[in-house]
N, C-alpha and C positions, 0 to 999 in steps of 0.2 A: 504494500500500500504506500501511498504517497501523501504526506501532509500538505494540505492546501492552505486554508485560512479559516478563521472563525470556527475552529474545532471541526472542520470538514476534512474528510480524507477521500482519496481516489483509489479504488481497488482495480487492479488490472489482472485479468485471468488469461492465461495462454493454454491452449489445448493442443495435443498432438493429433487428435482426430477432429474431423469436421462435425459440428453439431448442427442440427436442424433449427429453423426459426422457432418451432414449437418447443424444443428443448431449451433454447435461449430464454423464451418467455417463462417457462417453468422455473428456470434458474433465477431469473430476476424476481419472480414472485417469492421464491424461497428465501432469497437474500433479503428482500424488503421486509418480509414477515419476521425474520430472525434478527435483523439489525434494528428494527423499530424500537424495541424495548431493551436494547443491549445493556445499557448502563444500569437498568433497574434490576437486572437479574444477578443473583449471587453465583459466581463462577466457581465450580468445584475444582479443587486442586488435583491435578493428575499425579499418578505415581511415576516419579522419575528417580532412578538410582544415581548415586554420585558418579559411578563409572560410565554412565550413559551420557554424560554432559562434559563437554570440553570447551573451555573459554580461553582464547588466545588473544591477549591484549597486544601482543607484538606481531600480529599477523602481517601488518605492513606499517609504513610510516603514518598513514592517515586512517587506517581501518583496523577494527578488531573483529574476530571471528568467533561465533558460538556454534559449536556442532552438537547435535542432539540425535542420538540413535536409541530409540526406546519403543516400547509397545504402543501401537496406535490406540488412542483412547478418545472417547467422546469428550469434546470440550478442550482438548489439548491446545489447539491453535488459539482458541479464545482466551484461555488462561495465559499463554505465552504473550499474546499481544497486549493483554491487560497489564502484565508485569512490565513489559517494555514501556508502555504508556505511563504507568505509575512512576517509573524511574526516569522518565523523560529521555529515553534513549532514542537516538536518531538511526532508524533502520534504513540502510541504503540499498540492500539487495537481500533476497532470500531464495533458497532452492528447497522446495518441499517435495519429498518423495515418500510414497507409501507402497510397500510391497509385502504381501503376505502378513498382514497385521503388524508390521514393523514400520516405523517412520524414521527416515533418515533426513534430517533437516539441517540446513546451514543458513545462518543469519550473519550478515555483514553489517556492522555498525560503524558509524562515524566515530572516530576516537576523539574523546574530549574529556575534560576534567570530571564531569558528572559520571561518565562511565568508569573512569579510573577510581573515583572515590566510592562508587557503589558496586564494585566488583564482588565483594563478599556478600553483600546484601542480595545481589542478583542471583548468585549461586544458592544462597539459603532459601530464597523465595521459590526457586525452581525445584530443588531436590526435596524429596520427601522421606528418604531413608538414609 
């Protein structure tokens, strides 16, 4: 997603397969219904083990990388995005992959003081074991 202005975000989805106009319409309806009360809902914390999470603040001069390889769970992405938003992290890119009930995600963040100061808090908010 991309931050715009006035707490608005832009979501961009890319698909390997071509989807029909009917499928696009259903997806839009699903997104609108799920995003309409997003901030009102309590987001359940997913189960993420310490060894399933890798944070590299020295990924590059300008970026930090968070790798997550865990069991796919309902609400996982919502929880992650909520934590990133709460810590005011600037997400620059993400690769989301789910195969056979496992998710392998990579998040690239803009390196800044907030990220460096909240490194341990980020890890603590994400891991549950």
